[in-house]
N, C-alpha and C positions, 0 to 999 in steps of 0.2 A: 450679752450683746455680741461678744466675740463668736460664740457658737452660732448665733443667728446669721452673722456675716459669712461665716464659713459655710453654713448651709446654703445661703444664697449663691455663693461662689460655686458650690457643688452642683446646684440646680442649673446655674448658667452654663457650666461645663457640660452637663448632660444634654442640655438643649442644643448647645453648639455641636456636640458630637453627633446627635441624632440628625442634624441638618447637613452633615457632611456627605458628599457624594461617595457612594460605595460602588466599586466596579468588580466584575468577576475577574478572576486571576488572568484570564486570557486577554483582557484589555489592559495593557500596561505599557510602560516605556519599552522602546526597541521593537515593537511589533511591526509586522507587515500587514497592511490592509489591501484587500483585493482591488486591483486597478479597474477602472471603467465600470464601476458597479455601484449599486445602491446598497451599501453595507449596513449591517445592524450594529448599533451601539446600545447597550442596555446596562441596567444596574438598579441601585436604590438611592433614594433621595428623601428629603422631607416629605411626608405624606401630603398629597394634594397640592404639591408645589409645582411651579413651572420650571422645567429643565431646559437650559439653553446651551446649544453646542455651536462653537465657532472653530474653524480650522484655518491653518496657515495657507492652504492652497485656495481657499475661497473666503478671505477675511471679511468681506463685506456681506456675506450671506450668513444669516443665523437660522439654525434649525431648532425649532422649539417643540416640546411635547409636555404632557402633564403626567406627573407621578400619580399613581392611584392611591387609595386609602391606606395601602400597606407600604407605600413608598416605591413601589416597582414602576419602572418606566422602560420604554424601548423607543428608539428613534432610528430613522433611516437617513443616511448621509451619502450623497453622491461623491465618488472619488474620481480623480483625474487619471490620465494615462500614467504608466509606471514612471517613477523617477528615483534617482539615487540621492536627491536632495532631501535631507532630513526635514520632517514636518512636525507640527504640533497639533494636538486636539485639546481644546479647552471645553470643559463641561462644568456648568454651574447651576445651582438652585438658589443662588444668593451667596454661596461660598464656592469658590472655583477650585477645580482640580485640573491640572494640565499634564497631558501625556507628551513626553519628549522623545525625540530621535525616532519618530515613526517613519517607515518607508512605505511607498506604494509600489506594489508589484503583483506577483501571483502567489497564491497560497495553496499548498497541497496537504491534505490530511492523510497521514500514513499509519496503518494499523496492521494487526496480525499477532503472531505468536513470537517465539524466541528468535527466529531468524530476522524478523523486523526489529525486535528489541535489541539484538546484539549490537553493542556500541563500537565505535571506531577503534577504541583501544582493545577490543576483544573481550572474551570471557576468560575465566581462570583456565589456564593451560589450553586455551582455544583462541589462537591469534586471528586477526584480520590482516590479510596480506598487504604489505607496504603501508601499514597504518601510521608509522612514524613520519613518513613523508608528508602525509596530509595533516597530521596533527601539528607538525612544526611550521607548515606553510598556511595554517588556518587564518591567520590575521590578514592575509591577502584577500580573503573573502569577506572581510568585516562588513562592508557595505553591500555585499551581494547576497549573503545568506544570513537569515535570522531563524532561530530555532526555538520551539516550545515543546517541552516534555510534560505530558500529562502524567502526574503521579498515579500509581496504582490505587484503584478504589473499587469496591464491590458494593452493590446495592440492588434491591428488588424494586425500589422506587426511583424515578428519575431525579437525579441530583441537579441542583441549580448551578453548582460551581465545582471546580476542581482545584487542585494545587499545582503550581508550576509558575514559570515566568519566562518571558521572551529573553533570549540571549543573543548577543552578536557572535559571529564566528571568531573564535580565539582558541589557542591550543587547549586550554582547560575545558572549554565548553564543547568543542568538537570531539574531544576524546570520549566524552560521555554520551554523545548523540548517537542515535541509530545509524549504523554504517550504511545500510541500504538507503535510508532516507537522505543521509548527507551526500552520498555519492550520486544519488539522483539529482539533488539540488545543485551539486558542483557541476555536473555535466550539463544540466539544463541552463544554469546561469551562464555558462560559457557559450551555449548555443543561442540564447535569446537576448542576452545582455540586459537583463532587468533584475531587480531584486526578487529573490525567491524566499518565501516563508514556508517552513515545514513544521507541521504539528505531529509529533509522534505520540500515538496513543495505543500502546501494545502491551502484551503480557504473555510471557512464555508458557508453553504447555496448555494453551487454551483452544477450545473448539469453536467452530463458527457459530454454534447456537448461543454462545455467551455474548456474542456481539450483535444479537438480534433482539428486538422487542417481542413481548409475548404475542402481540397481534400478528406479527409476521410469521412467527413459528407456528401459530395455529392455522395458518393457511396451508401448511405442509404436513404437520404432525398432529396426531390427536392429543387431547389434554392428558390422557393417560401416558402416552409416550413422553411428553414433555416432563411430566411429574416423575416418571421413572428415571429420566436423564438427570434430574435433580438429586436423585439418591445415589447415583453411581459415579458422578464426576465431581472433583473437588471444586472446580469453578463452575457454578451452575448456569444453566441457560438464562439469558437476559441480564445477568449480573453486571457484565462489563458494558453492555449497551447503556444500562441505567447509570452506571458509575463513571464511565469514561468516554461515552459518545454523547449522551444527552447534555452534559454541561457545556459542550463546545459547538453544538449544532446551530446556534445562532451566528457563529463566526463565519462570515462569507468566505468561500473558497473557490478555487478553479477546478479542482478535481481530487481524486483519491488514489492512493497506492495501497496494495494489500499483499502481504506475504504470510500465508497461513496454510495449513493443510495436514501437517504431520500428525496432529492429534486426531484428525478425522480419518486417518488411513483405514480403509476397509468399509467406509460409508459410501459404497458405490451406487446405492439405489437412489439417493436423493441429495448428495452433496452439491452437485451443480445447481439443482433447483433451489436449495437453501441459500447458496451463494448469490444467485440471481435475485432472490427475494430480499436478501440483506441489502444488496446494492440499490434496488428499487426504493427501499425504505430510507436508506441514507440520503439518496438524492431528494426525496420528498422532504426530509428533515432540513436539508439545506436549501429548500425553496425551489427545487427543480421538479416541476410537475410533468415535464416532458420525458423524464427518465433518460437524460442525455449527458449529464456531467461526465467527463472522462474518468474511466476506472481502469487502471493498469495493475496487473497482479503478476506474481512470480510463481512459476512451476516449482513444486518441491523437487529437491535434487536427489540423485541416486545415493543410496546408503544401504547398509545391511539392516534393513528394518526387521525388528523382532529376531535378530540374529540369524536370519536365513536369506537365501538368494532365490526366493520364489518370485511370484509375479504380483505381490500386493502393491508394490510401488507403481509399476506401469498401469495396472488396472485403475488405480486412483488417478493417475495423470490423465487417463481418458476422460474422467469427470471434469478435470480442469480445462481440457481442450473443448469439450462439449459446452462448457460455460461461455466460451467465446460467442457461440451462436445464440445463447440465451440472454446475454447482457449486451444491450446496444452500446456502441461507442466504447468498446473495451479492447484490451490487448494483453497478451501474456508474454512475459520474458522467460525464455527457455534456459534451463540450467543443466542440460544433459551432460555437459562437459566439465562441470566444476564440482560434482559430488565427491565426497570423501568416504571411503569404505567404512571407516570406524568412527567418524565424527559427523553428527547430524547437522552441525553448524559449519557450512563451507567457509573457508578462509577468503575465497575470492569474491568478496562483497563489492569490490569496485565494478567488476563485470556486471553484477546484478543491477546496481544503480545505473550504470551506463546503458544497459539494455532497456531499462524502464524509461530513461531519458530519451533514448532513440525513438521509442514508441510515441512518447509525448511530442517530441519535436516534429515528427511526421504527421501524426494523426490530429494533434491539437493545435500545433503552431504552423502546420502546412509546409514544413521544410522538405525538400526533395533531394535526390542524389544518393540515396542509400536504401537498403531493405532491412528494416528492423524486425520483421516477423520471422518466426522459426519455420524452416522447411517442414512440410507435412506431406504424407502420402496423398497423392491425388488420384492415382490409378495404378492398376497392376494387371499383368497378363502372363501367361505361361507360353514360352516358345522354345521348341527343341530341347526340352528338359531343363530349361532355365526360367527363373522368374525375372520379369522386367518391371521395375518399380519406377513410376513417374512421380516427381515431387513438385510442390508449389513453393512460392516465395524464394525462388532461386533463379530468377530470369537470367542472371549473368553466369550461372553455372554453379557447380558443386565442388567441394574439396574433400579429401585430398585428391589431387590430380597427378599427372606425370608418373603414373604407374605405381604410386603408393597404395598399400592395401587399405581397403575400407573395413574398419573393425565394427563389431557389434551386431552382425546379422546372424540369424539362425533360420534354418529351412526344414520343412517336414513334408512327408508324404501322407498318404491316407491313413497310415498307422498312428499318426499324431505324435510321433517321436521326433523331437527337434535335434538337429545336428548343427554344429558350428559351420557357417557357410563362407564361401569365397565370394567377395563382392567387388565389382569394378564399376567405376563411372564410365559409361559407354556413350553418353550423349550429354548435352548441356544440363538437362534436368532429369537424367535417367541413370539408374543403377541396375546392373544385371547381377543376379544372385544365383549361386548353384552350389552343389556339393556332390562329390563322387559317391557318397553314401545314400543319396536320394535321387533315384533315376527319374521318378515321376513326381515332381513337386506339386504340392497342394496349398501350402501355406508358408508365409515368410513373416518373421518378426525382426524388429530392429530395437536394440537396447531394451529388450522386454523382460528384464529381470530387475530385482531390487538394486543390484550393483553390476551393471554390464555397460558402462559408459562407452558409447561409440565415438567415432571421430568424423562423422558426416556433418558438414556445415555448408552454408552458402559462402560466397566470396567475401562477405563482410564479417565472417567469423561467428555468425549466429548458428547455434547447433540445431540439428533436426530433433524434433520431439520423438519419444518412443512411439512406435506404431506396430500394427499387425494387420494381416489380411484375413485372419480367421476370427471366429467367435467362440473358441474353445476355452471357456472360462475355467474349466476343470483341469486343464493341462498346465502344469506348473513348469 
């Protein structure tokens, strides 16, 4: 009899456990839900049961859906405008589960390789500048920034869930969070005064192909090319899309951040096309059929790539610049001024996050009064043995001014031999370039080596991107 009663208890416990609401990791206490949206909530419940959702911001309204035969369910819930007032979400199939301390604001998905992954505390022997200031003051952002770190996962099949949890800003949690993502959120929260949620899903040393599904890759590469890449790279094509993007794509978001490229250095034939196709796919995954969700990315920084000072870096940056034309509603944060000759992970991550936030504040939130875009060459001409370069995105002028030398320019004649050039800002948006060694200039380059950081900026401190007037790809 005793064994019979124990068996009944065990069966009862099993039935109770099977009836309990199960949620993916990304739906938990402390999360930020996208404001003014129809957000997705999903999970598992008792098979064929009715799932009821009630929220603190609309307590009289119940959202109901049915779990399927496997217990899977998904419901759409309307959210209000952003608020710092903590909210609750109650989900029940007869047994209730309540999510606490939920904020309503804007959510940004942040991805890429090691420069996105690099935490505020830095890497081993690779610091983040002024990190201690932001770690010690993190609790001031407790109700302004919430963070979710997707744990590393590889798969060739779409995963339903990931590992991780939402955390409030505090010294311990901020120290471990992506520096680029956190400094973006920090500057954005200051600018818009609403809660900001950041989801970091990144993995160092990875290529763009890893973050794309097979169908997207097949639009650009042959199946043979894709299979070959699976044999030569440690992180295979599609593995991180399936393992680290698929599990979170139901979670409603405002936009995306991307800091990747070093591992694709040299892929100058189709990197911009792959990046654009990746963005298009991600937007569809997040329910954006118009291909319009904001997408802001970071230009890789100067560095002695492959131990040389040739032109591999600027040739790749040309891909990143071209991507601006291929990706609607996008922007690129320039890093020409923050590279480090012998460290591929620049310490000045605050500037990176700030420049990304400036792009978002203007292009997504409509704030004016500053120019977040990097100066780019708009036109050039040759006059009296000198080259005259006109730049865009610098309507208030260029720096350095007041007679300071402009560094980073080279000039060549028809012999294609480049010489260090003298450069002077001669008008608001104009630089004049010359060299006594080049009597008849034909081509000009700016910051066009792996590590030749120039000092040309607009008045807001945004550096000009590397550029050239020639198409001599064989000239190093």
